[in-house]
TIGUTI-918427 format. One line per field, with one value per residue: residue number from 1; x, y, z of N, C-alpha, C in turn. Coordinates in steps of 0.001 Angstrom, whole numbers. Example, Ala and Ser with C-alpha at 12.3 -4.5 7.8 and 13.67 -1.06 7.14 Angstrom:
BEGIN
n	c(1, 2) .
n.px	c(13190, 12850) .
n.py	c(-5690, -2250) .
n.pz	c(7800, 7080) .
ca.px	c(12300, 13670) .
ca.py	c(-4500, -1060) .
ca.pz	c(7800, 7140) .
c.px	c(13200, 12900) .
c.py	c(-3300, 30) .
c.pz	c(7800, 7870) .
This chain:
BEGIN
n	c(1, 2, 3, 4, 5, 6, 7, 8, 9, 10, 11, 12, 13, 14, 15, 16, 17, 18, 19, 20, 21, 22, 23, 24, 25, 26, 27, 28, 29, 30, 31, 32, 33, 34, 35, 36, 37, 38, 39, 40, 41, 42, 43, 44, 45, 46, 47, 48, 49, 50, 51, 52, 53, 54, 55, 56, 57, 58, 59, 60, 61, 62, 63, 64, 65, 66, 67, 68, 69, 70, 71, 72, 73, 74, 75, 76, 77, 78, 79, 80, 81, 82, 83, 84, 85, 86, 87, 88, 89, 90, 91, 92, 93, 94, 95) .
n.px	c(-27503, -27073, -29901, -30109, -27967, -27849, -27949, -29467, -28171, -28283, -28540, -29140, -31812, -32472, -32398, -29413, -27991, -26902, -25566, -24067, -23467, -22183, -24359, -24092, -25067, -25134, -24280, -20883, -19060, -15827, -14946, -13054, -13539, -14841, -16248, -15487, -16479, -17793, -17906, -20384, -21319, -23311, -23525, -25191, -23753, -24401, -26035, -24133, -22449, -24189, -24667, -22096, -21885, -23480, -23579, -24072, -24396, -21228, -18808, -17369, -14500, -14312, -13818, -12555, -10862, -11577, -10514, -8369, -7188, -6933, -4937, -4239, -1904, -560, 1572, 4034, 3980, 6489, 7947, 9530, 8019, 9447, 10981, 9023, 8100, 10493, 10722, 8484, 9295, 11549, 10310, 9114, 6563, 4080, 3218) .
n.py	c(42518, 42684, 43173, 42597, 41025, 38421, 34965, 31797, 28752, 25492, 21979, 18892, 19623, 20861, 23801, 25013, 27196, 30638, 33062, 36238, 39684, 42482, 45166, 48252, 50405, 49888, 50768, 51177, 52082, 52727, 50237, 49702, 48873, 50545, 51387, 49025, 46010, 43261, 39777, 37726, 34921, 32075, 28881, 25907, 23987, 21497, 20352, 20060, 18147, 15945, 15593, 14908, 12351, 10935, 8543, 8771, 9438, 9427, 12075, 13138, 13934, 16096, 14694, 16108, 18981, 22531, 24766, 27450, 28563, 27480, 26032, 25317, 23790, 23633, 21710, 20480, 17012, 15883, 17227, 16798, 16018, 16651, 18810, 20761, 21027, 21972, 24451, 25761, 25850, 27488, 29852, 30347, 29320, 27782, 24407) .
n.pz	c(47133, 43605, 41664, 38904, 38346, 39364, 40084, 40533, 41884, 40824, 41453, 40256, 39924, 42278, 44181, 45358, 46052, 45586, 43398, 42915, 41989, 43756, 44698, 43141, 44400, 47052, 50381, 51198, 53095, 54292, 53446, 51569, 49035, 47288, 44191, 43001, 41524, 43152, 43541, 44969, 46821, 47772, 48972, 49805, 52071, 53216, 51275, 49245, 50389, 50515, 47773, 46945, 47841, 46208, 43727, 40874, 37445, 36005, 35841, 32892, 30907, 28055, 24792, 22771, 23321, 23709, 21122, 20701, 18487, 15169, 12746, 9349, 7316, 4146, 2359, 26, -858, -875, 1015, 4061, 7223, 9508, 8680, 8297, 10931, 12101, 10843, 11888, 14562, 14344, 13671, 15999, 16542, 18339, 18384) .
ca.px	c(-27121, -27552, -31048, -29936, -26747, -28005, -28370, -29583, -27330, -29071, -27896, -30172, -33131, -32643, -31640, -28460, -27286, -27123, -24366, -24460, -22494, -22680, -25076, -23238, -25724, -25047, -23284, -19675, -18151, -14641, -14764, -11900, -13931, -15663, -15997, -15050, -17556, -17393, -18778, -20895, -21947, -23764, -23818, -25598, -22714, -25027, -26449, -22921, -22006, -25099, -24417, -20801, -22065, -24305, -22752, -24881, -23669, -19894, -18415, -16306, -13846, -14610, -12803, -11821, -10886, -11766, -9329, -8344, -6818, -6698, -4223, -4024, -727, -475, 2939, 4220, 4148, 7906, 8561, 9473, 7299, 10440, 11367, 7906, 8169, 11660, 10407, 7591, 10098, 12377, 9414, 8581, 5148, 3840, 2292) .
ca.py	c(41920, 43397, 42401, 42170, 40222, 37368, 33681, 30677, 27601, 24273, 20678, 17868, 20224, 21473, 25042, 24835, 28424, 31822, 33847, 37588, 40770, 43455, 46313, 49448, 51407, 49492, 51556, 50397, 52989, 52145, 48838, 49580, 48324, 51491, 51396, 47706, 45015, 42114, 38605, 37238, 33628, 31293, 27493, 25088, 22974, 20192, 19825, 19630, 16886, 14899, 15377, 14249, 10940, 10345, 7917, 8693, 9492, 9982, 13250, 12781, 15032, 16052, 14027, 17154, 20214, 23729, 25248, 28903, 28900, 26275, 26344, 24256, 24092, 22789, 21625, 19418, 15677, 15558, 17955, 15993, 16607, 17201, 20128, 21661, 21275, 22812, 25812, 26338, 26135, 28664, 31013, 30372, 28985, 26602, 23428) .
ca.pz	c(45877, 42421, 41164, 37519, 38237, 40360, 39516, 41452, 41561, 40944, 41273, 40226, 40026, 43590, 44372, 46455, 46367, 44788, 43081, 42530, 42103, 44724, 44161, 43144, 45252, 48460, 51116, 51495, 53783, 54925, 53066, 50691, 47734, 46533, 42757, 42548, 41533, 43956, 43425, 46248, 46599, 48917, 48595, 50946, 52261, 53483, 49970, 48538, 50999, 50049, 46349, 46761, 48180, 45155, 42695, 39658, 36194, 36226, 35070, 31960, 30197, 26628, 23975, 22070, 24099, 22887, 20413, 20572, 17124, 14391, 11521, 8377, 6510, 2956, 1829, -961, -279, -782, 2134, 5292, 8353, 10435, 8188, 8591, 12371, 12376, 10387, 12893, 15749, 14041, 13681, 17369, 16528, 19173, 17808) .
c.px	c(-27756, -28696, -30882, -28724, -26744, -28493, -28451, -28690, -28155, -28185, -28996, -31569, -33418, -31787, -30734, -27692, -27639, -25789, -24841, -23252, -23067, -23435, -24158, -23831, -25640, -23986, -22094, -18641, -17015, -14406, -13521, -12243, -14858, -15265, -15540, -16241, -17032, -18403, -19127, -21561, -22306, -24128, -24159, -24613, -23308, -25482, -25245, -22401, -22882, -24862, -23097, -20881, -22851, -23400, -23577, -24004, -22290, -19647, -17255, -15727, -14211, -13474, -11926, -11969, -11077, -10440, -9416, -8041, -6473, -6037, -4157, -2854, -684, 951, 3007, 4443, 5614, 8578, 8419, 8759, 8273, 10872, 10275, 7920, 9321, 11375, 9470, 8381, 10960, 11549, 8777, 7069, 4976, 2868, 2174) .
c.py	c(42693, 42589, 41907, 41296, 39119, 36104, 32639, 29549, 26355, 23047, 19635, 18417, 20894, 22719, 24870, 26117, 29556, 32542, 35215, 38509, 41756, 44577, 47517, 50549, 51076, 50319, 50675, 51282, 52201, 50683, 48631, 49029, 49256, 51468, 50072, 46746, 43754, 40985, 38098, 35901, 32935, 29904, 26734, 23922, 21582, 19539, 19331, 18299, 15736, 14575, 14652, 12763, 10197, 9799, 7690, 8673, 10110, 11211, 12835, 14037, 14947, 15399, 15050, 18454, 21414, 24203, 26761, 29322, 27606, 26676, 25105, 24689, 23102, 22863, 20481, 18085, 15327, 16214, 17128, 16740, 17245, 18604, 21158, 22020, 22187, 24260, 26516, 26718, 27366, 29944, 31213, 30213, 27729, 25677, 22229) .
c.pz	c(44725, 41801, 39725, 37304, 39290, 39676, 40620, 40958, 41842, 40762, 41328, 40409, 41356, 43692, 45577, 46777, 45430, 44599, 42615, 42524, 43114, 44011, 44236, 44007, 46737, 49170, 51494, 52175, 54444, 54569, 52216, 49321, 46963, 45061, 42195, 42624, 42225, 43754, 44817, 45983, 47886, 48398, 49869, 51074, 52499, 52177, 49177, 49080, 50526, 48578, 46111, 47072, 47105, 44059, 41442, 38422, 36430, 35351, 34173, 31320, 28729, 25861, 23260, 22853, 23183, 22289, 20291, 19144, 16400, 13079, 10629, 7507, 5356, 2439, 828, -252, -58, 430, 3411, 6434, 9339, 9994, 8481, 10079, 12746, 11984, 11370, 14138, 15535, 14092, 15053, 17395, 17359, 18474, 18710) .
């Protein structure tokens, strides 16, 4: 494993695994992955089973999801919302 690209995986303060990228110096003869960075991971399955039985704090979805792009459009009060929506559709803008 690459020493600078390795991270331990924790759950509830307990180390349950490790994730890493392969070392570019590791011999990979006849592997078909020369020059390709490969992710490597190890998770303790028994720990995952025990954690799945734990009924602690439920996991919730965020109320507001991340936004890639946010637009504000200012139009006259007299302009119907349907017309604004139609114009966006004509311009092939997804809203």
